[in-house]
MMTF fields as JSON, N, C-alpha, C and O atoms, coordinates in Angstrom:
{
  "mmtfVersion": "1.0.0",
  "mmtfProducer": "UNKNOWN",
  "numBonds": 399,
  "numAtoms": 400,
  "numGroups": 100,
  "numChains": 1,
  "numModels": 1,
  "chainsPerModel": [1],
  "groupsPerChain": [100],
  "chainIdList": ["A"],
  "bondAtomList": [4, 2, 8, 6, 12, 10, 16, 14, 20, 18, 24, 22, 28, 26, 32, 30, 36, 34, 40, 38, 44, 42, 48, 46, 52, 50, 56, 54, 60, 58, 64, 62, 68, 66, 72, 70, 76, 74, 80, 78, 84, 82, 88, 86, 92, 90, 96, 94, 100, 98, 104, 102, 108, 106, 112, 110, 116, 114, 120, 118, 124, 122, 128, 126, 132, 130, 136, 134, 140, 138, 144, 142, 148, 146, 152, 150, 156, 154, 160, 158, 164, 162, 168, 166, 172, 170, 176, 174, 180, 178, 184, 182, 188, 186, 192, 190, 196, 194, 200, 198, 204, 202, 208, 206, 212, 210, 216, 214, 220, 218, 224, 222, 228, 226, 232, 230, 236, 234, 240, 238, 244, 242, 248, 246, 252, 250, 256, 254, 260, 258, 264, 262, 268, 266, 272, 270, 276, 274, 280, 278, 284, 282, 288, 286, 292, 290, 296, 294, 300, 298, 304, 302, 308, 306, 312, 310, 316, 314, 320, 318, 324, 322, 328, 326, 332, 330, 336, 334, 340, 338, 344, 342, 348, 346, 352, 350, 356, 354, 360, 358, 364, 362, 368, 366, 372, 370, 376, 374, 380, 378, 384, 382, 388, 386, 392, 390, 396, 394],
  "bondOrderList": [1, 1, 1, 1, 1, 1, 1, 1, 1, 1, 1, 1, 1, 1, 1, 1, 1, 1, 1, 1, 1, 1, 1, 1, 1, 1, 1, 1, 1, 1, 1, 1, 1, 1, 1, 1, 1, 1, 1, 1, 1, 1, 1, 1, 1, 1, 1, 1, 1, 1, 1, 1, 1, 1, 1, 1, 1, 1, 1, 1, 1, 1, 1, 1, 1, 1, 1, 1, 1, 1, 1, 1, 1, 1, 1, 1, 1, 1, 1, 1, 1, 1, 1, 1, 1, 1, 1, 1, 1, 1, 1, 1, 1, 1, 1, 1, 1, 1, 1],
  "groupList": [{"groupName": "MET", "atomNameList": ["N", "CA", "C", "O"], "elementList": ["N", "C", "C", "O"], "formalChargeList": [0, 0, 0, 0], "bondAtomList": [1, 0, 2, 1, 3, 2], "bondOrderList": [1, 1, 2], "singleLetterCode": "M", "chemCompType": "L-PEPTIDE LINKING"}, {"groupName": "PHE", "atomNameList": ["N", "CA", "C", "O"], "elementList": ["N", "C", "C", "O"], "formalChargeList": [0, 0, 0, 0], "bondAtomList": [1, 0, 2, 1, 3, 2], "bondOrderList": [1, 1, 2], "singleLetterCode": "F", "chemCompType": "L-PEPTIDE LINKING"}, {"groupName": "LYS", "atomNameList": ["N", "CA", "C", "O"], "elementList": ["N", "C", "C", "O"], "formalChargeList": [0, 0, 0, 0], "bondAtomList": [1, 0, 2, 1, 3, 2], "bondOrderList": [1, 1, 2], "singleLetterCode": "K", "chemCompType": "L-PEPTIDE LINKING"}, {"groupName": "GLY", "atomNameList": ["N", "CA", "C", "O"], "elementList": ["N", "C", "C", "O"], "formalChargeList": [0, 0, 0, 0], "bondAtomList": [1, 0, 2, 1, 3, 2], "bondOrderList": [1, 1, 2], "singleLetterCode": "G", "chemCompType": "PEPTIDE LINKING"}, {"groupName": "GLU", "atomNameList": ["N", "CA", "C", "O"], "elementList": ["N", "C", "C", "O"], "formalChargeList": [0, 0, 0, 0], "bondAtomList": [1, 0, 2, 1, 3, 2], "bondOrderList": [1, 1, 2], "singleLetterCode": "E", "chemCompType": "L-PEPTIDE LINKING"}, {"groupName": "VAL", "atomNameList": ["N", "CA", "C", "O"], "elementList": ["N", "C", "C", "O"], "formalChargeList": [0, 0, 0, 0], "bondAtomList": [1, 0, 2, 1, 3, 2], "bondOrderList": [1, 1, 2], "singleLetterCode": "V", "chemCompType": "L-PEPTIDE LINKING"}, {"groupName": "TRP", "atomNameList": ["N", "CA", "C", "O"], "elementList": ["N", "C", "C", "O"], "formalChargeList": [0, 0, 0, 0], "bondAtomList": [1, 0, 2, 1, 3, 2], "bondOrderList": [1, 1, 2], "singleLetterCode": "W", "chemCompType": "L-PEPTIDE LINKING"}, {"groupName": "ASP", "atomNameList": ["N", "CA", "C", "O"], "elementList": ["N", "C", "C", "O"], "formalChargeList": [0, 0, 0, 0], "bondAtomList": [1, 0, 2, 1, 3, 2], "bondOrderList": [1, 1, 2], "singleLetterCode": "D", "chemCompType": "L-PEPTIDE LINKING"}, {"groupName": "ILE", "atomNameList": ["N", "CA", "C", "O"], "elementList": ["N", "C", "C", "O"], "formalChargeList": [0, 0, 0, 0], "bondAtomList": [1, 0, 2, 1, 3, 2], "bondOrderList": [1, 1, 2], "singleLetterCode": "I", "chemCompType": "L-PEPTIDE LINKING"}, {"groupName": "LEU", "atomNameList": ["N", "CA", "C", "O"], "elementList": ["N", "C", "C", "O"], "formalChargeList": [0, 0, 0, 0], "bondAtomList": [1, 0, 2, 1, 3, 2], "bondOrderList": [1, 1, 2], "singleLetterCode": "L", "chemCompType": "L-PEPTIDE LINKING"}, {"groupName": "ALA", "atomNameList": ["N", "CA", "C", "O"], "elementList": ["N", "C", "C", "O"], "formalChargeList": [0, 0, 0, 0], "bondAtomList": [1, 0, 2, 1, 3, 2], "bondOrderList": [1, 1, 2], "singleLetterCode": "A", "chemCompType": "L-PEPTIDE LINKING"}, {"groupName": "TYR", "atomNameList": ["N", "CA", "C", "O"], "elementList": ["N", "C", "C", "O"], "formalChargeList": [0, 0, 0, 0], "bondAtomList": [1, 0, 2, 1, 3, 2], "bondOrderList": [1, 1, 2], "singleLetterCode": "Y", "chemCompType": "L-PEPTIDE LINKING"}, {"groupName": "ASN", "atomNameList": ["N", "CA", "C", "O"], "elementList": ["N", "C", "C", "O"], "formalChargeList": [0, 0, 0, 0], "bondAtomList": [1, 0, 2, 1, 3, 2], "bondOrderList": [1, 1, 2], "singleLetterCode": "N", "chemCompType": "L-PEPTIDE LINKING"}, {"groupName": "PRO", "atomNameList": ["N", "CA", "C", "O"], "elementList": ["N", "C", "C", "O"], "formalChargeList": [0, 0, 0, 0], "bondAtomList": [1, 0, 2, 1, 3, 2], "bondOrderList": [1, 1, 2], "singleLetterCode": "P", "chemCompType": "L-PEPTIDE LINKING"}, {"groupName": "THR", "atomNameList": ["N", "CA", "C", "O"], "elementList": ["N", "C", "C", "O"], "formalChargeList": [0, 0, 0, 0], "bondAtomList": [1, 0, 2, 1, 3, 2], "bondOrderList": [1, 1, 2], "singleLetterCode": "T", "chemCompType": "L-PEPTIDE LINKING"}, {"groupName": "ARG", "atomNameList": ["N", "CA", "C", "O"], "elementList": ["N", "C", "C", "O"], "formalChargeList": [0, 0, 0, 0], "bondAtomList": [1, 0, 2, 1, 3, 2], "bondOrderList": [1, 1, 2], "singleLetterCode": "R", "chemCompType": "L-PEPTIDE LINKING"}, {"groupName": "SER", "atomNameList": ["N", "CA", "C", "O"], "elementList": ["N", "C", "C", "O"], "formalChargeList": [0, 0, 0, 0], "bondAtomList": [1, 0, 2, 1, 3, 2], "bondOrderList": [1, 1, 2], "singleLetterCode": "S", "chemCompType": "L-PEPTIDE LINKING"}, {"groupName": "GLN", "atomNameList": ["N", "CA", "C", "O"], "elementList": ["N", "C", "C", "O"], "formalChargeList": [0, 0, 0, 0], "bondAtomList": [1, 0, 2, 1, 3, 2], "bondOrderList": [1, 1, 2], "singleLetterCode": "Q", "chemCompType": "L-PEPTIDE LINKING"}],
  "groupTypeList": [0, 1, 2, 3, 0, 4, 2, 5, 6, 7, 8, 8, 3, 4, 8, 9, 10, 5, 5, 0, 5, 9, 5, 11, 10, 9, 9, 8, 5, 12, 10, 2, 1, 3, 1, 8, 13, 4, 3, 14, 1, 9, 12, 8, 9, 4, 8, 9, 15, 14, 11, 3, 16, 9, 9, 9, 5, 10, 5, 5, 3, 9, 4, 10, 0, 16, 2, 15, 12, 9, 5, 1, 17, 8, 8, 1, 8, 10, 9, 9, 10, 9, 8, 5, 5, 1, 0, 1, 1, 13, 4, 14, 11, 7, 2, 1, 8, 12, 0, 5],
  "groupIdList": [1, 2, 3, 4, 5, 6, 7, 8, 9, 10, 11, 12, 13, 14, 15, 16, 17, 18, 19, 20, 21, 22, 23, 24, 25, 26, 27, 28, 29, 30, 31, 32, 33, 34, 35, 36, 37, 38, 39, 40, 41, 42, 43, 44, 45, 46, 47, 48, 49, 50, 51, 52, 53, 54, 55, 56, 57, 58, 59, 60, 61, 62, 63, 64, 65, 66, 67, 68, 69, 70, 71, 72, 73, 74, 75, 76, 77, 78, 79, 80, 81, 82, 83, 84, 85, 86, 87, 88, 89, 90, 91, 92, 93, 94, 95, 96, 97, 98, 99, 100],
  "secStructList": [7, 7, 6, 6, 7, 2, 2, 2, 2, 2, 2, 2, 2, 2, 2, 2, 2, 2, 2, 2, 2, 2, 2, 2, 2, 2, 2, 2, 2, 2, 2, 2, 2, 7, 7, 1, 7, 1, 1, 2, 2, 2, 2, 2, 2, 2, 2, 2, 2, 2, 2, 2, 2, 2, 2, 2, 2, 2, 2, 2, 2, 2, 2, 2, 2, 6, 6, 1, 7, 2, 2, 2, 2, 2, 2, 2, 2, 2, 2, 2, 2, 2, 2, 2, 2, 2, 2, 2, 7, 2, 2, 2, 2, 2, 2, 2, 2, 2, 2, 7],
  "xCoordList": [152.324, 151.334, 149.926, 149.069, 149.675, 148.347, 148.293, 147.373, 149.246, 149.242, 147.952, 147.549, 147.319, 146.082, 144.848, 143.726, 145.037, 143.897, 143.511, 142.544, 144.247, 144.009, 142.581, 141.948, 142.071, 140.718, 139.663, 138.662, 139.895, 138.962, 138.925, 137.848, 140.108, 140.168, 139.536, 138.903, 139.709, 139.133, 137.611, 136.988, 137.01, 135.549, 135.021, 134.033, 135.679, 135.244, 135.378, 134.501, 136.464, 136.666, 135.605, 135.135, 135.223, 134.176, 132.84, 132.124, 132.51, 131.253, 131.271, 130.293, 132.382, 132.487, 132.409, 131.81, 133.001, 132.956, 131.517, 131.112, 130.752, 129.351, 128.553, 127.748, 128.771, 128.062, 128.4, 127.512, 129.671, 130.063, 129.467, 129.088, 129.381, 128.734, 127.264, 126.754, 126.593, 125.186, 125.026, 124.106, 125.911, 125.838, 126.024, 125.241, 127.051, 127.288, 126.121, 125.711, 125.586, 124.457, 123.241, 122.587, 122.94, 121.801, 121.991, 121.053, 123.18, 123.414, 123.371, 122.896, 123.861, 123.829, 122.392, 121.988, 121.625, 120.226, 119.427, 118.555, 119.721, 119.017, 119.34, 118.489, 120.547, 120.908, 120.043, 119.728, 119.662, 118.834, 117.351, 116.653, 116.861, 115.429, 114.976, 113.794, 115.871, 115.537, 114.48, 113.593, 114.551, 113.54, 113.853, 112.979, 115.078, 115.426, 115.24, 115.912, 114.343, 114.115, 115.312, 116.073, 115.454, 116.506, 116.273, 115.141, 117.34, 117.192, 118.294, 119.376, 117.996, 118.997, 119.544, 120.757, 118.678, 119.14, 120.083, 121.104, 119.745, 120.612, 121.931, 122.983, 121.878, 123.118, 124.014, 125.233, 123.413, 124.187, 124.845, 126.007, 124.124, 124.7, 125.87, 126.881, 125.736, 126.818, 128.052, 129.18, 127.835, 128.96, 129.629, 130.855, 128.818, 129.382, 130.189, 131.236, 129.706, 130.445, 131.785, 132.796, 131.783, 133.003, 134.031, 135.186, 133.605, 134.556, 134.616, 135.574, 133.623, 133.603, 134.711, 135.273, 135.023, 136.093, 137.436, 138.225, 137.69, 138.927, 138.948, 139.983, 137.82, 137.739, 137.984, 138.673, 137.428, 137.641, 139.115, 139.662, 139.749, 141.182, 141.99, 142.936, 141.628, 142.341, 142.206, 143.188, 140.992, 140.769, 141.496, 142.125, 141.414, 142.107, 143.62, 144.343, 144.092, 145.519, 145.97, 147.047, 145.162, 145.511, 145.509, 146.315, 144.604, 144.609, 145.905, 146.515, 146.317, 147.553, 148.771, 149.71, 148.76, 149.905, 149.979, 151.025, 148.888, 148.934, 149.86, 150.288, 150.161, 151.067, 152.521, 153.432, 152.742, 154.077, 154.737, 154.135, 155.986, 156.706, 156.322, 155.583, 156.826, 156.439, 156.782, 156.044, 157.882, 158.305, 157.25, 156.862, 156.791, 155.774, 154.461, 153.765, 154.119, 152.895, 152.963, 151.996, 154.092, 154.253, 154.219, 153.608, 154.862, 154.848, 153.429, 153.006, 152.687, 151.307, 150.442, 149.683, 150.541, 149.724, 150.093, 149.216, 151.375, 151.801, 151.245, 150.768, 151.304, 150.75, 149.237, 148.686, 148.573, 147.121, 146.774, 145.82, 147.532, 147.304, 147.532, 146.8, 148.53, 148.808, 147.624, 147.229, 147.07, 145.911, 144.733, 144.064, 144.479, 143.348, 143.546, 142.606, 144.748, 145.008, 144.798, 144.154, 145.329, 145.166, 143.712, 143.28, 142.963, 141.57, 140.701, 139.818, 140.952, 140.135, 140.668, 139.929, 141.934, 142.54, 143.277, 144.505, 142.541, 143.194, 144.171, 145.105, 143.975, 144.923, 146.308, 147.316, 146.363, 147.649, 148.38, 149.596, 147.643, 148.234, 148.798, 149.907, 148.028, 148.499, 149.769, 150.708, 149.809, 151.004, 152.196, 153.325, 151.931, 152.997, 153.556, 154.774, 152.71, 153.151, 153.913, 154.924, 153.434, 154.137, 155.492, 156.424, 155.607, 156.872, 157.903, 159.095, 157.439, 158.333, 158.555, 159.278],
  "yCoordList": [-94.513, -95.414, -94.938, -95.754, -93.631, -93.087, -92.264, -91.465, -92.439, -91.663, -91.952, -93.107, -90.916, -91.072, -91.114, -91.095, -91.171, -91.236, -89.85, -89.715, -88.833, -87.491, -87.027, -86.468, -87.252, -86.807, -87.552, -86.967, -88.839, -89.634, -89.114, -88.915, -88.892, -88.366, -86.972, -86.622, -86.181, -84.84, -84.903, -84.163, -85.771, -85.892, -86.423, -85.911, -87.45, -88.0, -86.946, -86.831, -86.176, -85.123, -84.042, -83.557, -83.66, -82.646, -83.15, -82.416, -84.391, -84.963, -85.046, -84.691, -85.515, -85.606, -84.237, -84.102, -83.236, -81.886, -81.381, -80.8, -81.6, -81.164, -81.945, -81.363, -83.248, -84.071, -83.613, -83.519, -83.327, -82.901, -81.543, -81.323, -80.641, -79.35, -79.563, -78.947, -80.422, -80.72, -81.373, -81.034, -82.299, -82.973, -81.965, -81.942, -81.138, -80.131, -79.149, -78.788, -78.714, -77.78, -78.417, -77.786, -79.661, -80.349, -80.498, -80.273, -80.87, -81.055, -79.741, -79.699, -78.68, -77.379, -76.87, -76.392, -76.974, -76.537, -77.431, -76.949, -78.721, -79.64, -79.357, -79.556, -78.899, -78.566, -77.423, -77.383, -76.508, -75.378, -75.736, -75.408, -76.409, -76.634, -78.055, -78.265, -79.031, -80.395, -81.061, -81.732, -80.897, -81.468, -82.89, -83.56, -83.37, -84.752, -85.596, -85.356, -86.575, -87.389, -88.295, -88.657, -88.648, -89.588, -90.894, -91.365, -91.468, -92.728, -92.933, -92.353, -93.765, -94.205, -93.066, -92.978, -92.179, -91.108, -90.159, -89.749, -89.811, -88.92, -89.607, -88.968, -90.906, -91.655, -91.685, -91.561, -91.85, -91.85, -90.494, -90.429, -89.416, -88.079, -87.881, -87.279, -88.381, -88.251, -89.046, -88.581, -90.237, -91.04, -90.36, -90.343, -89.795, -89.066, -87.86, -87.553, -87.183, -86.032, -86.465, -85.785, -87.602, -88.071, -88.56, -88.134, -89.456, -90.104, -89.486, -89.728, -88.703, -88.086, -87.069, -86.954, -86.338, -85.345, -86.021, -85.557, -87.122, -87.865, -88.423, -88.397, -88.924, -89.455, -88.357, -88.582, -87.175, -86.056, -85.654, -85.398, -85.6, -85.275, -86.336, -86.007, -87.598, -88.681, -88.577, -88.736, -88.31, -88.238, -87.041, -87.161, -85.9, -84.71, -84.917, -84.486, -85.569, -85.866, -86.831, -86.661, -87.838, -88.768, -88.073, -88.393, -87.123, -86.341, -85.544, -85.494, -84.925, -84.141, -85.039, -84.661, -86.211, -87.116, -87.804, -88.342, -87.793, -88.425, -87.661, -88.196, -86.411, -85.598, -85.728, -85.257, -86.357, -86.424, -87.76, -88.657, -87.867, -89.123, -90.173, -89.888, -91.368, -92.523, -92.347, -92.824, -91.677, -91.495, -90.691, -91.077, -89.586, -88.781, -89.54, -89.401, -90.332, -91.128, -92.133, -92.297, -92.798, -93.788, -93.117, -93.644, -91.967, -91.235, -90.828, -90.992, -90.3, -89.872, -91.059, -90.964, -92.156, -93.332, -93.894, -94.337, -93.881, -94.365, -93.483, -93.991, -92.173, -91.268, -91.413, -91.365, -91.589, -91.795, -93.095, -93.141, -94.134, -95.412, -95.27, -95.86, -94.501, -94.261, -93.564, -93.933, -92.575, -91.866, -92.818, -92.803, -93.637, -94.563, -95.589, -95.894, -96.116, -97.089, -96.453, -97.049, -95.257, -94.592, -94.198, -94.128, -93.943, -93.55, -94.736, -94.59, -95.896, -97.066, -97.877, -98.659, -97.7, -98.413, -97.419, -97.353, -96.639, -95.602, -96.164, -95.469, -97.404, -97.991, -98.149, -98.117, -98.317, -98.383, -97.058, -97.031, -95.958, -94.625, -94.455, -93.95, -94.88, -94.761, -95.567, -95.084, -96.8, -97.629, -97.01, -97.044, -96.445, -95.817, -94.61, -94.435, -93.782, -92.595, -92.992, -92.376, -94.009, -94.471, -95.07, -94.992, -95.667, -96.248, -95.155, -95.332, -94.039, -92.923, -92.122, -91.126],
  "zCoordList": [6.403, 6.941, 6.586, 6.245, 6.661, 6.406, 5.124, 4.949, 4.236, 2.994, 2.236, 2.101, 1.751, 1.0, 1.88, 1.372, 3.206, 4.127, 4.637, 5.388, 4.242, 4.765, 4.516, 5.411, 3.315, 2.976, 3.799, 4.211, 4.035, 4.838, 6.27, 6.832, 6.867, 8.23, 8.298, 9.294, 7.236, 7.187, 7.24, 8.002, 6.446, 6.413, 7.744, 8.272, 8.287, 9.576, 10.668, 11.524, 10.651, 11.64, 11.566, 12.595, 10.347, 10.193, 10.734, 11.415, 10.432, 10.926, 12.453, 13.11, 13.009, 14.467, 15.136, 16.203, 14.525, 15.098, 15.173, 16.18, 14.117, 14.114, 15.157, 15.884, 15.232, 16.217, 17.63, 18.477, 17.895, 19.242, 19.608, 20.759, 18.646, 18.921, 19.274, 20.209, 18.538, 18.832, 20.204, 20.948, 20.537, 21.837, 22.964, 23.914, 22.863, 23.901, 23.99, 25.093, 22.865, 22.878, 23.552, 24.383, 23.196, 23.819, 25.324, 26.089, 25.752, 27.18, 27.95, 29.085, 27.342, 28.026, 28.151, 29.211, 27.068, 27.118, 28.064, 28.787, 28.061, 28.955, 30.42, 31.287, 30.705, 32.082, 32.608, 33.797, 31.743, 32.155, 32.182, 33.141, 31.133, 31.004, 31.325, 31.597, 31.303, 31.68, 30.816, 31.343, 29.522, 28.635, 28.188, 27.638, 28.409, 28.066, 29.327, 30.33, 29.291, 30.49, 30.779, 29.882, 32.055, 32.444, 31.698, 31.587, 31.194, 30.483, 29.476, 29.572, 28.519, 27.559, 26.715, 26.529, 26.193, 25.313, 26.043, 25.492, 27.27, 28.05, 28.378, 28.373, 28.661, 28.918, 27.686, 27.799, 26.511, 25.264, 25.054, 24.653, 25.318, 25.178, 26.147, 25.784, 27.365, 28.342, 27.91, 28.07, 27.367, 26.885, 25.698, 25.597, 24.796, 23.658, 24.121, 23.552, 25.149, 25.666, 26.247, 26.074, 26.936, 27.584, 26.569, 26.59, 25.684, 24.79, 23.398, 22.662, 23.026, 21.71, 21.515, 20.426, 22.563, 22.462, 22.202, 21.378, 22.911, 22.669, 21.257, 20.591, 20.8, 19.442, 18.413, 17.419, 18.643, 17.731, 17.69, 16.618, 18.846, 18.894, 18.157, 17.441, 18.323, 17.649, 16.134, 15.409, 15.654, 14.209, 13.606, 12.554, 14.259, 13.745, 13.805, 12.908, 14.851, 14.942, 13.861, 13.289, 13.574, 12.501, 11.148, 10.274, 10.982, 9.742, 9.619, 8.55, 10.72, 10.695, 10.493, 9.793, 11.097, 10.99, 9.63, 9.269, 8.875, 7.554, 6.601, 5.578, 6.945, 6.133, 6.6, 5.918, 7.746, 8.349, 8.049, 7.458, 8.47, 8.235, 9.278, 10.22, 9.098, 9.903, 11.377, 12.239, 11.679, 13.071, 13.844, 14.947, 13.272, 13.935, 14.068, 15.074, 13.076, 13.145, 14.293, 15.037, 14.433, 15.506, 16.871, 17.8, 17.005, 18.275, 18.626, 19.77, 17.663, 17.925, 18.331, 19.295, 17.625, 17.936, 19.31, 20.051, 19.654, 20.969, 22.085, 23.1, 21.903, 22.912, 23.022, 24.122, 21.902, 21.909, 22.628, 23.404, 22.377, 23.06, 24.56, 25.354, 24.952, 26.361, 27.034, 28.14, 26.377, 26.918, 27.084, 28.117, 26.083, 26.145, 27.26, 27.995, 27.39, 28.454, 29.815, 30.678, 30.025, 31.317, 31.564, 32.715, 30.513, 30.665, 31.093, 31.939, 30.512, 30.812, 31.987, 32.585, 32.321, 33.439, 34.329, 34.291, 35.136, 35.946, 36.972, 37.373, 37.403, 38.359, 37.729, 38.435, 36.415, 35.719, 35.845, 36.035, 35.741, 35.887, 37.294, 37.465, 38.308, 39.684, 39.904, 40.537, 39.383, 39.536, 38.798, 39.287, 37.618, 36.856, 37.586, 37.633, 38.149, 38.88, 40.149, 40.484, 40.846, 42.049, 41.711, 42.511, 40.536, 40.12, 39.822, 40.073, 39.292, 38.96, 40.202, 40.174]
}
């Protein structure tokens, strides 16, 4: 499914890793010195911190799965979809846990 996409996922993963390091560094320094004013830029950094890590894991996982067979790719994508659904719809997680 992802044959030939390994290099693309690799480049995107490297860029995301650098961006996430910068985001975390800015937020940690800002927590101590408070040089970023409350507003849109700080909100964007917080959103990147929350969802960027999941995106980085997804991209690196897709890079790793591009070398594997279709079964592993489908399992990885299904688990990733499960995480995203539970992340955006936490009540679904509660209903699922209560059902089990």
